[in-house]
MARKOLTI-438194 format. One line per 10 residues: number of its first residue (from 1); for each residue x, y, z of N, C-alpha, C. Coordinates in steps of 0.1 Angstrom, whole numbers, plus 5000, padded with zeros to 4 digits. Layout:
<pts>
NUM	X Y Z X Y Z X Y Z ~ ... .
</pts>
This chain:
<pts>
1	5008 4988 5000 5000 5000 5000 5009 5013 5000 ~ 5021 5011 5003 5030 5023 5003 5031 5031 5015 ~ 5027 5025 5026 5028 5033 5039 5031 5023 5050 ~ 5036 5029 5061 5040 5020 5072 5035 5027 5085 ~ 5029 5020 5094 5024 5026 5107 5036 5029 5116 ~ 5035 5040 5123 5045 5043 5133 5040 5054 5142 ~ 5044 5055 5155 5039 5065 5164 5046 5078 5162 ~ 5039 5089 5161 5044 5102 5161 5057 5104 5153 ~ 5056 5100 5140 5068 5100 5132 5064 5105 5118 ~ 5072 5114 5112 5069 5118 5099 5083 5118 5091 .
11	5082 5118 5078 5094 5117 5070 5104 5128 5074 ~ 5116 5125 5077 5126 5135 5081 5129 5135 5096 ~ 5121 5129 5104 5124 5128 5118 5131 5115 5122 ~ 5136 5114 5134 5143 5102 5138 5133 5090 5139 ~ 5137 5079 5133 5128 5067 5133 5125 5062 5147 ~ 5113 5057 5150 5109 5052 5163 5117 5040 5166 ~ 5117 5036 5179 5126 5025 5184 5122 5012 5178 ~ 5109 5010 5174 5105 4997 5169 5107 4995 5154 ~ 5111 5005 5147 5114 5004 5133 5126 4994 5131 ~ 5126 4987 5120 5138 4979 5117 5150 4988 5116 .
21	5161 4984 5122 5173 4992 5123 5173 5003 5133 ~ 5161 5007 5138 5160 5019 5147 5169 5017 5160 ~ 5169 5005 5165 5177 5003 5177 5192 5004 5174 ~ 5195 5000 5161 5209 5001 5157 5214 5015 5157 ~ 5205 5025 5154 5209 5039 5153 5215 5044 5166 ~ 5211 5037 5177 5216 5041 5190 5231 5038 5191 ~ 5236 5028 5183 5250 5024 5184 5259 5031 5173 ~ 5253 5038 5164 5261 5045 5154 5270 5055 5160 ~ 5282 5056 5156 5291 5066 5162 5287 5080 5160 ~ 5291 5089 5168 5288 5103 5166 5293 5108 5152 .
31	5284 5116 5145 5288 5120 5132 5283 5111 5121 ~ 5276 5100 5124 5272 5091 5114 5257 5088 5116 ~ 5250 5083 5105 5236 5080 5105 5235 5065 5101 ~ 5225 5059 5106 5221 5045 5102 5215 5046 5088 ~ 5214 5035 5081 5209 5035 5067 5195 5041 5067 ~ 5186 5037 5077 5172 5041 5077 5172 5056 5080 ~ 5180 5061 5089 5180 5076 5092 5185 5083 5080 ~ 5194 5078 5072 5199 5085 5060 5189 5085 5049 ~ 5182 5073 5048 5171 5073 5037 5160 5082 5040 ~ 5156 5083 5053 5145 5092 5057 5149 5107 5055 .
41	5162 5110 5058 5167 5124 5056 5167 5127 5041 ~ 5171 5118 5032 5171 5120 5018 5156 5121 5013 ~ 5147 5113 5018 5133 5114 5014 5127 5127 5017 ~ 5131 5134 5028 5126 5147 5031 5130 5157 5020 ~ 5142 5156 5015 5146 5165 5004 5138 5162 4991 ~ 5133 5150 4989 5126 5146 4977 5112 5150 4977 ~ 5105 5150 4989 5091 5152 4990 5087 5164 4997 ~ 5096 5171 5003 5092 5183 5011 5085 5193 5003 ~ 5073 5198 5008 5065 5208 5001 5055 5202 4991 ~ 5054 5188 4990 5045 5182 4982 5034 5175 4990 .
51	5022 5174 4985 5011 5168 4993 5013 5153 4995 ~ 5008 5148 5006 5009 5134 5009 5001 5126 4999 ~ 5004 5113 4997 4997 5105 4988 4983 5103 4994 ~ 4973 5101 4985 4959 5100 4990 4956 5089 5000 ~ 4963 5077 4998 4960 5066 5008 4967 5069 5021 ~ 4978 5077 5021 4984 5081 5034 4975 5091 5041 ~ 4970 5101 5033 4961 5111 5039 4949 5104 5045 ~ 4943 5094 5038 4931 5087 5042 4934 5080 5056 ~ 4945 5073 5056 4948 5066 5069 4950 5075 5080 ~ 4956 5087 5078 4958 5097 5089 4945 5102 5093 .
61	4936 5105 5084 4923 5110 5087 4915 5099 5096 ~ 4918 5087 5094 4912 5076 5102 4919 5074 5116 ~ 4928 5082 5119 4935 5082 5132 4948 5074 5132 ~ 4952 5069 5121 4964 5061 5120 4976 5071 5117 ~ 4987 5068 5124 4999 5076 5122 5008 5068 5113 ~ 5010 5073 5101 5017 5065 5091 5028 5073 5085 ~ 5038 5066 5080 5049 5073 5072 5047 5068 5057 ~ 5052 5076 5048 5051 5073 5034 5063 5063 5030 ~ 5060 5051 5029 5070 5041 5026 5076 5043 5012 ~ 5068 5047 5003 5073 5050 4989 5083 5060 4989 .
71	5081 5071 4997 5091 5082 4998 5104 5077 5004 ~ 5103 5069 5014 5115 5064 5021 5122 5054 5011 ~ 5115 5046 5003 5121 5038 4993 5129 5046 4983 ~ 5123 5057 4978 5130 5066 4969 5142 5072 4975 ~ 5141 5075 4988 5152 5081 4995 5163 5070 4996 ~ 5160 5058 4998 5170 5047 4998 5177 5046 4984 ~ 5169 5047 4974 5175 5046 4960 5185 5058 4958 ~ 5181 5070 4962 5189 5082 4960 5202 5081 4969 ~ 5200 5075 4980 5211 5072 4989 5222 5064 4982 ~ 5218 5053 4976 5228 5045 4969 5233 5051 4956 .
81	5225 5060 4950 5230 5067 4938 5241 5077 4942 ~ 5239 5083 4954 5250 5091 4960 5263 5083 4962 ~ 5262 5071 4967 5273 5062 4968 5280 5059 4955 ~ 5272 5056 4945 5277 5052 4932 5284 5064 4925 ~ 5279 5076 4927 5286 5087 4920 5296 5094 4928 ~ 5300 5088 4940 5311 5092 4948 5308 5104 4957 ~ 5295 5107 4959 5291 5117 4969 5291 5113 4983 ~ 5289 5100 4985 5287 5094 4998 5296 5082 5000 ~ 5302 5080 5012 5309 5068 5015 5300 5060 5025 ~ 5300 5047 5023 5292 5038 5032 5301 5029 5040 .
91	5298 5027 5052 5306 5019 5062 5298 5008 5068 ~ 5305 4997 5071 5299 4987 5080 5303 4991 5094 ~ 5293 4991 5103 5296 4996 5117 5293 4984 5127 ~ 5302 4982 5136 5300 4972 5146 5294 4977 5159 ~ 5291 4968 5168 5284 4972 5180 5293 4981 5189 ~ 5306 4980 5187 5315 4988 5195 5319 5001 5188 ~ 5313 5004 5177 5316 5016 5170 5327 5015 5159 ~ 5332 5003 5157 5343 5002 5148 5337 5002 5133 ~ 5344 5008 5124 5339 5011 5111 5348 5004 5100 ~ 5342 4999 5090 5349 4994 5078 5343 5000 5066 .
101	5351 5007 5058 5346 5013 5046 5343 5002 5036 ~ 5330 5003 5031 5326 4993 5021 5327 4999 5007 ~ 5339 4996 5000 5341 5000 4987 5330 4993 4978 ~ 5328 4999 4966 5317 4994 4957 5317 4979 4955 ~ 5329 4974 4953 5330 4959 4950 5325 4951 4962 ~ 5329 4955 4974 5325 4948 4986 5310 4949 4988 ~ 5304 4961 4987 5290 4964 4989 5282 4955 4979 ~ 5286 4954 4967 5279 4947 4956 5279 4932 4959 ~ 5288 4927 4967 5288 4913 4970 5279 4908 4981 ~ 5273 4918 4988 5263 4915 4999 5249 4915 4993 .
111	5243 4904 4993 5229 4903 4988 5219 4912 4996 ~ 5211 4919 4989 5200 4927 4995 5205 4939 5003 ~ 5218 4942 5002 5223 4953 5010 5217 4966 5006 ~ 5214 4968 4993 5209 4980 4988 5193 4980 4988 ~ 5187 4969 4991 5173 4968 4991 5166 4976 5002 ~ 5155 4982 4999 5148 4990 5010 5143 4980 5021 ~ 5141 4968 5018 5137 4958 5029 5149 4950 5034 ~ 5161 4953 5029 5173 4946 5034 5181 4956 5042 ~ 5193 4959 5036 5202 4969 5043 5210 4963 5054 ~ 5211 4950 5055 5220 4945 5066 5229 4934 5059 .
121	5236 4927 5067 5247 4918 5062 5243 4903 5065 ~ 5230 4901 5067 5225 4887 5070 5228 4878 5059 ~ 5227 4883 5046 5228 4874 5034 5242 4875 5028 ~ 5252 4879 5035 5265 4880 5030 5271 4865 5029 ~ 5274 4861 5017 5277 4847 5015 5292 4844 5018 ~ 5294 4833 5025 5308 4829 5027 5315 4826 5014 ~ 5328 4828 5013 5335 4826 5001 5338 4839 4993 ~ 5331 4849 4996 5333 4862 4990 5343 4870 4997 ~ 5350 4880 4990 5359 4888 4997 5353 4897 5007 ~ 5340 4901 5005 5333 4909 5014 5331 4901 5028 .
131	5327 4888 5027 5325 4880 5039 5338 4879 5046 ~ 5349 4876 5039 5362 4875 5046 5366 4888 5053 ~ 5364 4899 5047 5368 4912 5053 5359 4915 5065 ~ 5346 4912 5064 5337 4915 5075 5340 4906 5087 ~ 5342 4894 5084 5345 4884 5095 5358 4888 5102 ~ 5368 4892 5094 5381 4896 5100 5379 4908 5109 ~ 5371 4917 5105 5369 4930 5112 5360 4928 5124 ~ 5348 4921 5122 5338 4921 5133 5335 4908 5139 ~ 5341 4897 5134 5338 4884 5139 5327 4877 5131 ~ 5324 4864 5134 5315 4856 5126 5300 4860 5126 .
141	5296 4867 5136 5281 4871 5137 5279 4884 5130 ~ 5276 4882 5117 5274 4894 5108 5260 4901 5111 ~ 5252 4894 5118 5239 4900 5121 5240 4912 5131 ~ 5252 4914 5137 5254 4924 5147 5260 4937 5140 ~ 5262 4937 5127 5268 4949 5121 5257 4955 5112 ~ 5259 4968 5109 5249 4975 5101 5256 4986 5093 ~ 5248 4992 5085 5254 5003 5076 5254 5016 5083 ~ 5264 5025 5080 5265 5038 5086 5270 5048 5075 ~ 5265 5060 5075 5268 5070 5066 5273 5083 5073 ~ 5282 5090 5067 5287 5102 5073 5275 5113 5073 .
151	5272 5118 5085 5262 5128 5086 5265 5140 5077 ~ 5277 5145 5077 5281 5157 5070 5279 5154 5055 ~ 5284 5143 5050 5282 5140 5036 5268 5138 5032 ~ 5260 5132 5041 5246 5130 5038 5238 5143 5037 ~ 5241 5152 5046 5234 5165 5046 5238 5173 5033 ~ 5250 5172 5029 5255 5179 5017 5247 5173 5005 ~ 5246 5160 5004 5239 5153 4993 5224 5157 4993 ~ 5218 5157 5005 5204 5160 5006 5202 5174 5001 ~ 5211 5184 5004 5209 5198 5000 5211 5198 4984 ~ 5220 5190 4979 5221 5190 4964 5209 5186 4957 .
161	5202 5175 4963 5190 5170 4957 5179 5181 4958 ~ 5178 5188 4969 5168 5198 4971 5170 5210 4961 ~ 5183 5214 4959 5186 5224 4950 5181 5220 4936 ~ 5184 5207 4932 5180 5202 4919 5165 5203 4917 ~ 5157 5199 4928 5143 5200 4927 5138 5215 4925 ~ 5145 5224 4932 5141 5238 4930 5143 5243 4916 ~ 5155 5239 4910 5158 5243 4897 5148 5238 4887 ~ 5144 5225 4889 5135 5219 4880 5121 5225 4881 ~ 5117 5228 4893 5104 5234 4896 5104 5248 4890 ~ 5114 5256 4891 5115 5269 4886 5114 5269 4870 .
171	5120 5259 4864 5120 5257 4850 5106 5254 4845 ~ 5099 5245 4853 5086 5241 4849 5076 5253 4849 ~ 5076 5260 4860 5066 5271 4861 5070 5284 4854 ~ 5082 5284 4848 5087 5295 4840 5089 5308 4849 ~ 5095 5306 4860 5097 5318 4868 5107 5328 4862 ~ 5116 5323 4854 5125 5333 4848 5119 5341 4836 ~ 5108 5336 4831 5101 5343 4820 5108 5341 4806 ~ 5118 5333 4806 5125 5330 4793 5132 5317 4795 ~ 5136 5310 4784 5143 5297 4785 5156 5299 4793 ~ 5159 5289 4801 5171 5290 4809 5184 5290 4800 .
181	5193 5299 4802 5205 5300 4794 5214 5288 4798 ~ 5213 5284 4811 5221 5272 4815 5216 5260 4807 ~ 5203 5258 4806 5198 5246 4798 5203 5247 4784 ~ 5204 5259 4778 5209 5261 4765 5223 5257 4763 ~ 5232 5261 4772 5246 5259 4770 5251 5246 4776 ~ 5243 5239 4785 5248 5227 4791 5252 5216 4781 ~ 5244 5213 4771 5249 5203 4761 5261 5208 4753 ~ 5262 5221 4751 5274 5227 4744 5286 5224 4752 ~ 5286 5227 4765 5298 5224 4774 5301 5209 4774 ~ 5291 5201 4775 5293 5187 4775 5300 5182 4762 .
191	5296 5187 4751 5302 5183 4738 5317 5189 4737 ~ 5319 5201 4742 5333 5206 4741 5342 5198 4750 ~ 5337 5194 4761 5346 5186 4770 5347 5172 4764 ~ 5336 5166 4759 5337 5153 4753 5346 5152 4741 ~ 5346 5163 4733 5355 5164 4721 5369 5168 4725 ~ 5372 5170 4738 5385 5174 4743 5389 5188 4737 ~ 5380 5196 4735 5383 5210 4730 5385 5219 4742 ~ 5381 5214 4754 5383 5222 4766 5384 5212 4778 ~ 5393 5216 4788 5394 5208 4800 5396 5218 4812 ~ 5395 5212 4824 5395 5221 4836 5409 5227 4839 .
201	5419 5223 4831 5432 5230 4832 5433 5243 4824 ~ 5423 5245 4816 5422 5257 4807 5413 5267 4814 ~ 5414 5280 4810 5407 5290 4817 5392 5290 4813 ~ 5384 5296 4823 5370 5297 4820 5367 5308 4809 ~ 5376 5317 4808 5374 5327 4797 5375 5320 4783 ~ 5384 5310 4782 5385 5302 4770 5372 5294 4767 ~ 5367 5288 4778 5355 5280 4777 5343 5290 4773 ~ 5342 5301 4779 5332 5311 4775 5332 5315 4761 ~ 5344 5317 4756 5345 5321 4742 5341 5310 4732 ~ 5344 5298 4736 5341 5286 4727 5325 5284 4728 .
211	5319 5286 4740 5305 5284 4741 5298 5295 4733 ~ 5302 5307 4733 5296 5318 4725 5297 5315 4710 ~ 5308 5310 4706 5310 5307 4692 5300 5296 4687 ~ 5298 5286 4696 5289 5275 4693 5274 5279 4693 ~ 5271 5288 4703 5257 5291 4705 5252 5302 4695 ~ 5261 5312 4693 5258 5323 4683 5246 5331 4688 ~ 5244 5333 4701 5233 5341 4706 5236 5356 4704 ~ 5225 5364 4702 5226 5378 4700 5232 5385 4713 ~ 5228 5380 4724 5234 5385 4737 5244 5374 4741 ~ 5257 5378 4742 5267 5368 4746 5264 5362 4760 .
221	5268 5350 4761 5267 5342 4774 5279 5347 4783 ~ 5275 5351 4795 5286 5356 4804 5294 5345 4810 ~ 5306 5349 4814 5315 5339 4820 5309 5333 4833 ~ 5301 5342 4840 5295 5338 4853 5285 5326 4850 ~ 5277 5328 4839 5267 5318 4835 5274 5305 4831 ~ 5285 5306 4824 5292 5294 4820 5298 5287 4832 ~ 5303 5295 4842 5309 5289 4854 5298 5282 4862 ~ 5286 5288 4864 5276 5281 4871 5271 5269 4864 ~ 5270 5269 4851 5266 5257 4844 5276 5246 4845 ~ 5289 5249 4845 5299 5239 4847 5299 5233 4861 .
231	5296 5241 4871 5295 5236 4885 5283 5227 4886 ~ 5272 5231 4879 5260 5223 4880 5262 5209 4873 ~ 5269 5209 4862 5273 5196 4856 5281 5188 4865 ~ 5291 5194 4872 5299 5186 4881 5291 5180 4892 ~ 5282 5188 4897 5274 5184 4909 5264 5173 4905 ~ 5257 5174 4893 5247 5165 4889 5253 5152 4883 ~ 5264 5152 4877 5269 5140 4870 5280 5133 4878 ~ 5287 5141 4887 5298 5135 4895 5310 5133 4886 ~ 5310 5138 4874 5321 5136 4864 5332 5146 4867 ~ 5344 5140 4869 5356 5149 4873 5360 5158 4861 .
241	5356 5155 4849 5359 5164 4838 5353 5178 4839 ~ 5342 5179 4847 5336 5192 4849 5339 5199 4862 ~ 5348 5193 4870 5352 5199 4883 5363 5208 4881 ~ 5360 5221 4881 5370 5231 4878 5379 5233 4890 ~ 5391 5237 4887 5401 5239 4897 5399 5253 4903 ~ 5397 5254 4916 5394 5267 4922 5407 5272 4928 ~ 5412 5283 4924 5424 5289 4929 5422 5297 4941 ~ 5428 5293 4952 5427 5300 4965 5435 5313 4966 ~ 5428 5323 4970 5435 5336 4972 5440 5338 4986 ~ 5453 5340 4987 5459 5341 5001 5454 5354 5008 .
</pts>
């Protein structure tokens, strides 16, 4: 049905004690969040400001206190997308607070680790390098370990997702009153980089000149607009080719 009952809890707040993984959150080291806490925080960025689903509203009107499971599932998916594009690091966490960084290869070897209904190490198969690393670090009882995410990285990723929603919303309702110049030049910059006609060791002035030659707009594209578009590409794609080198001023 896409919802889950819980007392006095809404998307974005700390999960109640009886939630799966909720007791584990009490063991997470300071500065980290459990997988469920992280997924709920991401979900808040994805659905904040939007109406509840009809079936969730109906259950609440009947006196049931429910959370939107679909939103939390989407939050879980975006959580792992953040891991895949290098925005988030994921750790296995033991009962004593010890941490083991789960590189992509190790995480992929644990069945159901990414699943909204999984997220633990119960199904880690013997014979895999992940099982050997986990047992060496935490001992044979893998049911006592759980996932943890850096709170600082998680909050940064959640803000990036919220900014993306705002940009998309502004584009849909036409708040700018004209087509976005960033949307116009984004594919141009991608092609220039892909064709190796510009890279981040070159100046932004050079990139701006090349963009204007390709676009041929009556009003030239400013270097500021080009810079913002380049930063947006770096943030949304995670591609290092768009990550400009920022020179620090002493």
